[in-house]
Each structure stands twice: as structure tokens, then as C-alpha cells.
N, C-alpha and C positions, 0 to 999 in steps of 0.2 A: 561061862562067860567075862573074856579078860577085863581089866579096865578100859583099854581104847576102844572096846566095841562098845562097851555103854556110853561112854561118852560122845562114838560119834555123832549120833542123833544132837539133833539142838531138842527136837521136844525133850528130850533126857535130863540133857544139861540144866535148862527153865523150869524143870520139878523139878529135880534134887536142887533151886536154888532158889524156890520158890517152899520147898520143908522145910532146908533149914533156915530160912528167913520167919516162917512159923510151928508152930510145937505142931501141930496136925488143923489138918485144912479135911475137908468134905470135900467128895470126889464133883463135885458142882461146881466149891469156889476155887478150886484146883483149874479147872477147864477156862472161868472168867479172870484168873489172875495166870496164865500162862498163854492167855488169846490163844485158843486152836478150839478142836474139836473134840466131843468124849468120847470117840471111835477111839483116833489119835491118842490119846490120856489113857485110855483102858488102857490100848496094847500097850502101850511101852509104861507102866505102871503091872502089868503081866511078866514086862521081861525085868523087870527091878526086885522085881516080890521072890522073880526064879531066882535071882543073882544074892538075894540076900538082906540086901539095901532097905528094904519097908516092908514093912508091919501093913496092912488091912484090915480094921474095924470094921465088922458090921451091926445096922440097930436098926433092923429092922428093911426097911431101904435104902438105908442111910447107910456109906459109906466111909469112915471116916479114915484119911492115912496119916502115917506116921514114919520116920527114919527111922531106922532100927540101929540102934547109938550102939550096941552089942557088938555087935560087928565089926571087926580092921577095917575091912573092905571098905563098909562105907564110912568111914572117920579116916581115909587117906585118900575115897572121893572127891568127898569136903575140901582135903586140904588142894587136891589134883583141879578142882573147880574155883578155887583162889586164883591161885596160879597162873589160870586159864587167861581170868579177870582179868586181872595185875596188868593197870597200866604200863609202856612199856619208855623207861626213861630213851627221849631221841639223844639225850648227850652221850649218855655209854654206848648205843647200840649204834650210833653214826661212825661211816667209816668216812673219809676221804672217795670221793669217785671222782677220777679224771677221765676227762672226754676227751679224746681222740682226736673227732674233730671240731674245737675251738681254737680256731683264730687267731686268738692271741698265744698259740704255744707252736713252737714250731719243730718239727720234728727232722728228727736227723737224716738224712739220702734218701728224700724222701722229690720221686719225681714228677712234676705235675704236672697234667697237657695244657 
């Protein structure tokens, strides 16, 4: 699965962000952190594990989730998330927009009824 498909889901983005902030998290704590349902988190964890981004450890009925930091894809994914979450500087991205309907601006050769 490609980077764009993994980042397409907001639930997967929240899971990766929560795992990057915490070293390891139990399944139920992860559900509470990202404020989602157990089934949705479970489905997205299977996708992330299939891509090799996370590892799941089982201790009886308890499940612990960790980021797979040995995988280069995981590091690239975390960098992409950091870029997506970075605030945009409005001074750099602002372009001067001209409103053609502005009454203070006269348009040459305009015939108005």
C-alpha cells in the first residue's frame, strides 16, 4: 500500500500521531486517545500492520501496539504527517487577488447598461 493510500484515512493519521507521541500503547488506550470505535481502530491497525508500519504484541488478552521504527516507510510516514500538520504561514502563501467587481477599480472599454 502506498503512502497516499495510508494517509487517506484520518483514523490512520490519528493512530500514527498517537503512536509517535507514545512509545507503546494498549489497544483500549489507543481507542480512547484517538476518540474512535474499537472496530475502526482494529481495521486500520490491520492495514498499518500489513504495510509494515506497526507491530502488535499480545500478552494474553491485552494487545500492545508499537511503531516499527526499523522500517524506512515508517520514518517517511512520520515526516509526511509532520509536514501535513505544520501550520501554513499566511504571509508566504498569500497572493494578491484582484476583485473584478470592485467599484473602485475601473475596467477599460466596459459598457455598462
